[in-house]
C-alpha positions in Angstrom: 116.2 131.3 108.7 112.7 130.2 109.2 111.2 129.7 105.3 108.4 132.0 105.3 104.9 131.6 104.1 104.7 133.0 100.0 101.3 133.6 100.5 101.2 137.2 101.3 98.2 138.9 103.2 95.2 139.7 101.0 92.6 141.6 102.0 90.1 139.1 99.6 90.5 136.8 101.6 88.1 135.8 104.5 89.7 135.8 108.3 88.6 134.0 111.2 90.6 134.9 114.5 93.0 136.3 112.3 94.0 133.0 111.0 93.4 133.4 107.0 91.2 131.2 105.5 93.3 130.0 102.6 92.4 127.6 99.5 93.6 124.2 99.7 93.8 121.7 97.4 91.2 118.8 98.6 88.3 116.8 98.5 87.2 117.1 102.2 84.5 119.2 102.7 84.8 122.0 104.4 85.0 125.9 104.6 88.0 126.1 102.2 88.2 127.9 98.7 89.1 125.4 96.0 92.7 125.6 94.8 94.3 125.0 91.6 95.3 121.8 91.7 98.5 122.6 89.2 100.3 125.1 92.5 101.1 125.0 95.9 98.8 125.6 99.1 99.6 126.2 102.9 99.7 122.6 103.2 102.2 121.7 100.7 104.6 124.7 102.0 104.2 123.1 105.5 104.8 119.9 104.9 107.9 121.1 102.8 109.1 124.2 105.3 108.4 121.6 108.4 111.4 120.0 108.3 113.7 123.2 108.7 111.3 124.6 110.5 111.2 122.5 113.0 115.1 123.4 114.1 114.2 126.7 115.0 112.7 128.3 118.7 111.5 131.4 117.1 109.2 132.1 114.3 109.0 135.9 113.8 105.4 136.1 111.6 105.6 138.4 108.3 102.1 137.5 107.3 99.1 136.1 108.8 99.5 133.0 106.9 102.6 132.2 108.7 100.3 132.3 111.3 98.6 129.2 109.7 102.1 127.5 109.0 103.2 127.7 112.4 99.5 126.4 113.6 100.2 123.3 111.2 104.1 122.9 111.3 103.3 122.1 115.3 100.7 119.4 113.9 102.4 117.9 111.4 104.7 117.8 114.4 102.1 116.1 116.7 100.9 113.8 114.2 104.9 112.4 113.3 104.6 111.6 117.2 101.7 109.5 117.2 103.3 107.2 114.0 106.4 107.3 115.5 105.6 103.9 117.0 103.1 102.3 113.8 106.1 100.2 111.9 102.9 100.1 109.0 101.0 102.5 106.8 97.7 100.8 107.9 99.0 101.3 111.1 100.2 104.9 110.8 96.9 105.4 109.1 94.9 104.1 111.7 96.5 106.5 114.3 96.2 109.5 112.3 92.7 108.9 112.1 92.2 108.9 115.5 93.7 112.0 116.1 91.9 113.5 113.3 88.6 112.1 115.2 90.4 114.5 118.6 88.6 117.8 118.8 89.8 120.6 117.8 90.2 123.5 120.0 90.4 127.3 119.0 92.0 130.0 120.5 90.3 130.8 124.2 90.0 127.6 124.6 92.7 125.8 127.4 93.9 123.2 124.6 95.2 125.3 122.0 98.4 125.1 122.0 98.9 129.0 120.6 97.2 131.0 123.2 98.6 134.7 121.7 98.7 133.7 118.2 95.1 134.0 117.3 92.4 136.6 118.5 89.3 135.9 120.5 86.4 135.2 118.7 84.1 137.2 118.5 81.3 135.2 117.9 80.0 131.8 118.3 79.7 131.9 114.2 83.3 133.0 114.4 84.8 129.9 116.4 83.0 127.6 114.7 84.2 128.7 111.1 87.7 128.8 112.3 86.9 125.3 114.3 85.7 123.5 110.9 88.9 124.9 109.0 91.2 123.7 111.1 89.4 120.1 111.2 90.0 120.4 107.5 93.1 121.4 106.9 94.5 119.0 109.8 92.4 115.9 107.4 94.4 117.2 104.7 97.5 117.7 105.8 96.9 114.0 107.7 96.4 112.6 104.2 99.1 114.3 102.8 101.8 113.3 105.5 101.0 109.6 105.6 102.2 109.8 102.2 105.8 111.4 103.2 106.2 109.6 106.3 105.9 106.1 104.9 107.3 104.5 101.2 104.8 103.0 98.9 105.6 99.6 100.1 104.3 100.7 103.7 107.3 100.8 105.5 108.2 103.9 107.8 110.1 106.6 106.2 113.3 107.0 109.0 114.2 110.6 107.0 110.2 111.8 108.0 109.4 109.8 111.4 112.7 110.8 113.2 111.8 114.6 113.1 109.4 113.7 116.0 112.0 114.0 118.4 112.3 117.8 117.8 110.5 120.3 120.0 109.2 123.3 117.7 109.7 126.5 119.6 110.2 124.1 122.8 107.2 123.1 122.5 106.9 119.9 124.3 104.6 117.5 122.6 102.8 115.0 124.6 
């Protein structure tokens, strides 16, 4: 059974291309609203559910937040793949920063990993809003993932990095 997001569809939540712009516990500037620091956000859910959800080949979407959970699960898989060969926290941090500097694709662009997951942007402003949100959420996910993928002494956590070999929804990560 796939773990779904606890964030249900809310009419008050701003959306871009069908992707809800959910609140984040973050210090990174971007379009995401601020979340309560004592409550879990979508990044916490994605990291918590990653090791279970990565085993599934199908993911039935029950809410728009599930679409964001799918995107983040795929991103965590990519990030772990980049961290796989990094033997220290310093080298892993450098690899994650380089991943964060890459251009974030949006629906309608050929490099977007899930063409049918989100709707196409209706305007350039909507595309930029989604791009900025995805960039912000990727940076926040990367920072929190480093805390999981490496122990406090800076050595890799094999119980996390072993999941870099898994294919989420049969998508091959290069």
